[in-house]
N, C-alpha and C positions, 0 to 999 in steps of 0.2 A: 954781691949783687952790684952791678954797675948802675950808678945814679948819674944821669947827665948833669953837667955843671949848671946848665940853665935852670933845671928843675931844682937843684940844690940851692942855687942863688935865690930863686923865687920863694923858697920855703924859709929862708933865713929871716924874712921880714916879720914873722910873728911866732909866738911861742906855740900856738896851736899847729901851725904848719910844720914847725921844727919837730914837734912830737909826732905828727903824722908821718913825716919823712923817716924819723928814727924807727918807727914801728913798721914801715913799709915792707922790709925784707921778711920779717916774721909773719906779717899779715898775708903776704903772698904765699909763704910756705905753708900756712895753716889752712888756706882755702881749699875746699874740696868741692869740685863741681864737675859736671860732665862735659864741659866745653874748654878747649884750650886754643891758644893762639900760637901759631908756629913762629918760633924764633930761630929755627935751625938755619944752618948754612945753605945757601942757594943750591948747592950741589947735592943736598940730601933728598934727591928725587925719591918718590914722587910727591914731595911737599912743595907748596908755594909759600914763600916767605911772606908773613903778615896775614895769611888766610886763617880763618877760624875753622877748626876741625872738630868733629864729633868724637868723643871718647867712648869706647866700649869698656864697661867695667871689667877689670881683670885683677882680682886680689893677688893671684900668684905672681903676675908680672910686676905689680906694685911693690912687692917685697924686694925686687931687684932694681927698683927705681926706674921701671919702664912703664909706659902707657900704651894702650892699644888704641890706635887711631884709624879711623876710616879715611884712607888716603884718596888721591886723585883717581885711582883706578876703580874706586868703589869698594875695594877690599880692605879688610883691617890688617894692620901690621904693627909690630912693636917698635917703639922709638924711646930713647932716653928722655926722661921727664925734663931735663935741662934744656931740651930743644923747644920747650913750650912755656908760655905764661898762662896761668889760670885766668879765665874770664868768667865773671859772675853776672849773667844776664838776668834781668827780671823775668818772672814767669811768663808775662805777656809776650816778651820778645822771644823767649824759647819756643813758645807755641807757634809764633809766626815763622821762625826759622825752620822748625820741623815741618810745618805745612808746606813751605816752599820746597824743602827737600823731597817730600812725598810727591809733589806735583811735577818735579823734574825727572 
């Protein structure tokens, strides 16, 4: 996992931050949530770099390191999980996002 130098430098100042940074790759790997942030290449249409996408649970796809994402077309499609970072939103934020999606 790539750690930006500025982040690494900021974490060197305290033992607590160093421990957090050391655990970060494992923490991200262990998170299980229904939201992911696109980290894919800009040419991986129809995804928008940096956008948060909804994940459709798909146990079979997960066995192949794939995630089923609702893309820009409104349809779901499979993408490799490395194209995304897990995002853990509080329940109140999830409800607001879902309400906005339903309204549009």
